[in-house]
LOROVO-242804 format. One record per residue (C-alpha): residue number from 1; z, y, x. Coordinates in pm, whole numbers. Each point is the difference from the previous one (the first is absolute). Example, Ala and Ser with C-alpha at 12.3 -4.5 7.8 and 13.67 -1.06 7.14 Angstrom:
BEGIN
<atom seq="1" z="780" y="-450" x="1230"/>
<atom seq="2" z="-66" y="344" x="137"/>
***
This chain:
BEGIN
<atom seq="1" z="8390" y="7627" x="10242"/>
<atom seq="2" z="114" y="107" x="-329"/>
<atom seq="3" z="69" y="-227" x="-273"/>
<atom seq="4" z="76" y="24" x="-348"/>
<atom seq="5" z="338" y="34" x="-146"/>
<atom seq="6" z="211" y="-222" x="-201"/>
<atom seq="7" z="11" y="292" x="-281"/>
<atom seq="8" z="-412" y="26" x="-2"/>
<atom seq="9" z="-18" y="-176" x="-313"/>
<atom seq="10" z="188" y="226" x="-193"/>
<atom seq="11" z="-236" y="275" x="-213"/>
<atom seq="12" z="-104" y="289" x="233"/>
<atom seq="13" z="221" y="322" x="-54"/>
<atom seq="14" z="-215" y="284" x="-161"/>
<atom seq="15" z="-17" y="280" x="260"/>
<atom seq="16" z="-139" y="351" x="-48"/>
<atom seq="17" z="-319" y="83" x="142"/>
<atom seq="18" z="72" y="215" x="356"/>
<atom seq="19" z="-329" y="173" x="142"/>
<atom seq="20" z="183" y="32" x="319"/>
<atom seq="21" z="44" y="-375" x="35"/>
<atom seq="22" z="-425" y="-27" x="-21"/>
<atom seq="23" z="-13" y="271" x="246"/>
<atom seq="24" z="248" y="-119" x="251"/>
<atom seq="25" z="-106" y="-392" x="18"/>
<atom seq="26" z="-281" y="86" x="227"/>
<atom seq="27" z="218" y="170" x="301"/>
<atom seq="28" z="290" y="-244" x="-28"/>
<atom seq="29" z="-230" y="-235" x="66"/>
<atom seq="30" z="-163" y="195" x="277"/>
<atom seq="31" z="355" y="24" x="115"/>
<atom seq="32" z="65" y="-364" x="28"/>
<atom seq="33" z="-327" y="-88" x="141"/>
<atom seq="34" z="48" y="335" x="301"/>
<atom seq="35" z="367" y="-151" x="67"/>
<atom seq="36" z="-163" y="-374" x="17"/>
<atom seq="37" z="-300" y="145" x="240"/>
<atom seq="38" z="284" y="167" x="225"/>
<atom seq="39" z="206" y="-338" x="51"/>
<atom seq="40" z="-304" y="-207" x="2"/>
<atom seq="41" z="-163" y="-139" x="357"/>
<atom seq="42" z="-186" y="354" x="135"/>
<atom seq="43" z="268" y="233" x="-177"/>
<atom seq="44" z="259" y="233" x="115"/>
<atom seq="45" z="215" y="-178" x="287"/>
<atom seq="46" z="311" y="156" x="-150"/>
<atom seq="47" z="-41" y="-96" x="-321"/>
<atom seq="48" z="-61" y="-339" x="126"/>
<atom seq="49" z="335" y="-41" x="154"/>
<atom seq="50" z="248" y="91" x="-271"/>
<atom seq="51" z="213" y="-219" x="-211"/>
<atom seq="52" z="209" y="52" x="-282"/>
<atom seq="53" z="274" y="119" x="260"/>
<atom seq="54" z="-157" y="249" x="196"/>
<atom seq="55" z="-126" y="180" x="-321"/>
<atom seq="56" z="358" y="-14" x="-183"/>
<atom seq="57" z="91" y="346" x="177"/>
<atom seq="58" z="-341" y="157" x="-103"/>
<atom seq="59" z="69" y="-102" x="-360"/>
<atom seq="60" z="353" y="165" x="13"/>
<atom seq="61" z="-157" y="313" x="153"/>
<atom seq="62" z="-279" y="54" x="-258"/>
<atom seq="63" z="273" y="-22" x="-267"/>
<atom seq="64" z="165" y="251" x="155"/>
<atom seq="65" z="-275" y="225" x="77"/>
<atom seq="66" z="-78" y="-62" x="-392"/>
<atom seq="67" z="288" y="102" x="-107"/>
<atom seq="68" z="13" y="319" x="202"/>
<atom seq="69" z="-351" y="60" x="-161"/>
<atom seq="70" z="172" y="-34" x="-367"/>
<atom seq="71" z="294" y="202" x="101"/>
<atom seq="72" z="-260" y="314" x="137"/>
<atom seq="73" z="-217" y="-29" x="-319"/>
<atom seq="74" z="-283" y="9" x="249"/>
<atom seq="75" z="-290" y="-188" x="-234"/>
<atom seq="76" z="-218" y="-32" x="324"/>
<atom seq="77" z="248" y="-154" x="228"/>
<atom seq="78" z="111" y="-214" x="-284"/>
<atom seq="79" z="-369" y="-138" x="-69"/>
<atom seq="80" z="0" y="-113" x="366"/>
<atom seq="81" z="348" y="-114" x="42"/>
<atom seq="82" z="-73" y="-234" x="-332"/>
<atom seq="83" z="-359" y="-126" x="147"/>
<atom seq="84" z="232" y="-71" x="402"/>
<atom seq="85" z="255" y="-186" x="-260"/>
<atom seq="86" z="-287" y="-224" x="-166"/>
<atom seq="87" z="-150" y="-69" x="378"/>
<atom seq="88" z="356" y="-173" x="81"/>
<atom seq="89" z="-16" y="-189" x="-295"/>
<atom seq="90" z="-365" y="-137" x="45"/>
<atom seq="91" z="87" y="-33" x="375"/>
<atom seq="92" z="251" y="-231" x="-64"/>
<atom seq="93" z="-164" y="-220" x="-253"/>
<atom seq="94" z="-306" y="-4" x="224"/>
<atom seq="95" z="240" y="-172" x="246"/>
<atom seq="96" z="107" y="-208" x="-231"/>
<atom seq="97" z="-324" y="-109" x="-84"/>
<atom seq="98" z="-107" y="-103" x="355"/>
<atom seq="99" z="342" y="-203" x="-7"/>
<atom seq="100" z="-63" y="-195" x="-244"/>
<atom seq="101" z="260" y="94" x="-272"/>
<atom seq="102" z="-161" y="265" x="-250"/>
<atom seq="103" z="-268" y="259" x="-35"/>
<atom seq="104" z="-36" y="383" x="-190"/>
<atom seq="105" z="-81" y="-210" x="-279"/>
<atom seq="106" z="279" y="-185" x="-42"/>
<atom seq="107" z="232" y="315" x="59"/>
<atom seq="108" z="-166" y="214" x="-310"/>
<atom seq="109" z="-5" y="-298" x="-211"/>
<atom seq="110" z="313" y="-62" x="29"/>
<atom seq="111" z="87" y="379" x="-47"/>
<atom seq="112" z="-201" y="3" x="-303"/>
<atom seq="113" z="198" y="-297" x="-136"/>
<atom seq="114" z="343" y="162" x="70"/>
<atom seq="115" z="-114" y="304" x="-153"/>
<atom seq="116" z="-94" y="-129" x="-329"/>
<atom seq="117" z="309" y="-259" x="-1"/>
<atom seq="118" z="218" y="209" x="60"/>
<atom seq="119" z="-86" y="234" x="-290"/>
<atom seq="120" z="36" y="-190" x="-298"/>
<atom seq="121" z="28" y="298" x="-222"/>
<atom seq="122" z="-336" y="97" x="85"/>
<atom seq="123" z="-195" y="-296" x="10"/>
<atom seq="124" z="166" y="-207" x="-206"/>
<atom seq="125" z="267" y="79" x="-341"/>
<atom seq="126" z="308" y="83" x="201"/>
<atom seq="127" z="197" y="276" x="-125"/>
<atom seq="128" z="151" y="256" x="214"/>
<atom seq="129" z="225" y="278" x="-63"/>
<atom seq="130" z="-82" y="274" x="323"/>
<atom seq="131" z="-41" y="-48" x="368"/>
<atom seq="132" z="332" y="-99" x="53"/>
<atom seq="133" z="-103" y="-396" x="-249"/>
<atom seq="134" z="-261" y="6" x="229"/>
<atom seq="135" z="166" y="14" x="348"/>
<atom seq="136" z="271" y="-253" x="-170"/>
<atom seq="137" z="-317" y="-222" x="-86"/>
<atom seq="138" z="-132" y="1" x="336"/>
<atom seq="139" z="309" y="-100" x="184"/>
<atom seq="140" z="42" y="-297" x="-210"/>
<atom seq="141" z="-351" y="-132" x="7"/>
<atom seq="142" z="17" y="35" x="346"/>
<atom seq="143" z="323" y="-196" x="40"/>
<atom seq="144" z="-187" y="-241" x="-180"/>
<atom seq="145" z="-310" y="-22" x="161"/>
<atom seq="146" z="175" y="25" x="340"/>
<atom seq="147" z="294" y="-258" x="-102"/>
<atom seq="148" z="228" y="238" x="140"/>
<atom seq="149" z="397" y="-116" x="-94"/>
<atom seq="150" z="130" y="306" x="190"/>
<atom seq="151" z="4" y="353" x="-88"/>
<atom seq="152" z="-92" y="39" x="447"/>
<atom seq="153" z="-247" y="-228" x="-32"/>
<atom seq="154" z="-314" y="164" x="131"/>
<atom seq="155" z="151" y="331" x="63"/>
<atom seq="156" z="-115" y="94" x="347"/>
<atom seq="157" z="323" y="83" x="231"/>
<atom seq="158" z="-228" y="216" x="220"/>
<atom seq="159" z="8" y="295" x="-234"/>
<atom seq="160" z="52" y="322" x="24"/>
<atom seq="161" z="374" y="55" x="-120"/>
<atom seq="162" z="-64" y="206" x="-296"/>
<atom seq="163" z="-282" y="-219" x="-115"/>
<atom seq="164" z="180" y="-306" x="56"/>
<atom seq="165" z="349" y="146" x="-219"/>
<atom seq="166" z="-267" y="94" x="-245"/>
<atom seq="167" z="-158" y="-319" x="-64"/>
<atom seq="168" z="355" y="-183" x="45"/>
<atom seq="169" z="122" y="239" x="-308"/>
<atom seq="170" z="-316" y="-67" x="-194"/>
<atom seq="171" z="27" y="-381" x="45"/>
<atom seq="172" z="412" y="-23" x="-49"/>
<atom seq="173" z="-92" y="187" x="-333"/>
<atom seq="174" z="-274" y="-261" x="-103"/>
<atom seq="175" z="278" y="-278" x="48"/>
<atom seq="176" z="258" y="226" x="-241"/>
<atom seq="177" z="215" y="128" x="303"/>
<atom seq="178" z="-46" y="377" x="-80"/>
<atom seq="179" z="162" y="247" x="230"/>
<atom seq="180" z="104" y="328" x="-153"/>
<atom seq="181" z="-36" y="297" x="216"/>
<atom seq="182" z="145" y="372" x="-87"/>
<atom seq="183" z="-40" y="297" x="143"/>
<atom seq="184" z="394" y="10" x="1"/>
<atom seq="185" z="22" y="-344" x="198"/>
<atom seq="186" z="-249" y="161" x="263"/>
<atom seq="187" z="238" y="302" x="52"/>
<atom seq="188" z="284" y="-226" x="4"/>
<atom seq="189" z="-146" y="-198" x="322"/>
<atom seq="190" z="-96" y="300" x="150"/>
<atom seq="191" z="332" y="106" x="25"/>
<atom seq="192" z="98" y="-364" x="145"/>
<atom seq="193" z="-280" y="87" x="326"/>
<atom seq="194" z="318" y="160" x="215"/>
<atom seq="195" z="178" y="-349" x="-102"/>
<atom seq="196" z="75" y="-283" x="295"/>
<atom seq="197" z="-335" y="-200" x="-100"/>
<atom seq="198" z="-272" y="261" x="31"/>
<atom seq="199" z="-275" y="-224" x="-1"/>
<atom seq="200" z="119" y="-198" x="-304"/>
<atom seq="201" z="27" y="333" x="-195"/>
<atom seq="202" z="-317" y="105" x="120"/>
<atom seq="203" z="-196" y="-345" x="-134"/>
<atom seq="204" z="186" y="74" x="-350"/>
<atom seq="205" z="-90" y="367" x="13"/>
<atom seq="206" z="-362" y="-94" x="34"/>
<atom seq="207" z="-4" y="-356" x="-260"/>
<atom seq="208" z="156" y="295" x="-237"/>
<atom seq="209" z="-251" y="271" x="71"/>
<atom seq="210" z="-305" y="-290" x="-19"/>
<atom seq="211" z="142" y="-134" x="-352"/>
<atom seq="212" z="-13" y="359" x="-166"/>
<atom seq="213" z="-361" y="46" x="148"/>
<atom seq="214" z="-122" y="-339" x="-126"/>
<atom seq="215" z="203" y="51" x="-350"/>
<atom seq="216" z="-198" y="385" x="-5"/>
<atom seq="217" z="-312" y="-160" x="105"/>
<atom seq="218" z="-24" y="156" x="342"/>
<atom seq="219" z="-156" y="-221" x="317"/>
<atom seq="220" z="295" y="50" x="235"/>
<atom seq="221" z="-177" y="-56" x="319"/>
<atom seq="222" z="-299" y="216" x="-127"/>
<atom seq="223" z="263" y="274" x="-120"/>
<atom seq="224" z="182" y="0" x="341"/>
<atom seq="225" z="-336" y="-34" x="178"/>
<atom seq="226" z="-140" y="306" x="-157"/>
<atom seq="227" z="311" y="229" x="72"/>
<atom seq="228" z="43" y="-114" x="356"/>
<atom seq="229" z="-358" y="154" x="16"/>
<atom seq="230" z="116" y="293" x="-178"/>
<atom seq="231" z="279" y="37" x="280"/>
<atom seq="232" z="-257" y="-50" x="298"/>
<atom seq="233" z="-192" y="296" x="-152"/>
<atom seq="234" z="304" y="209" x="-63"/>
<atom seq="235" z="129" y="-86" x="366"/>
<atom seq="236" z="-327" y="83" x="168"/>
<atom seq="237" z="38" y="357" x="243"/>
<atom seq="238" z="-183" y="232" x="-198"/>
***
């Protein structure tokens, strides 16, 4: 089902040797084969009945379980959860192949090409001055590739609010709009919580906090999740 891309005529980029790539390739192939076997006649009835929609909740659950493993620092759990998350990718690709849309090779080819195209400072002669330039260039390339005319294009509205706000602020910054957050402004907003519009004040307060977190290089969603987990531990009856 895979076909060569328009960029296939370009010189192959120089990629460093990676022993793990050779070791993992047979196992990845076996994973794809097992998933195909489960979906084939004589395979598993449950796997055969699934479609993209029915699997969506499992994809979300596995992503959150992976986050839990990351936050806990348990590498044994993280290894297992990454496997479960990978299974979801292979499962969806197998369903798409059965439906005649694309297969796992298309997924991998598209991902590899994207990583190379989005890193011209590694695979070409583009110069960058730190990680901030990399992020900025990534957003510019992504906008051009997708033909996006608005900073809202392609932004999932169903994201958790803190992640959504963080991405909005980053896109706004990339478009030249800089939201200048300050601790003083945060304190000022906190004092307005007793006013006539507490919901609006809370929204402003949270956006300011997210902006401050971004400026400090902190993931606000992860920070709040980990702090909430600590609160659970602290509140647990002894």
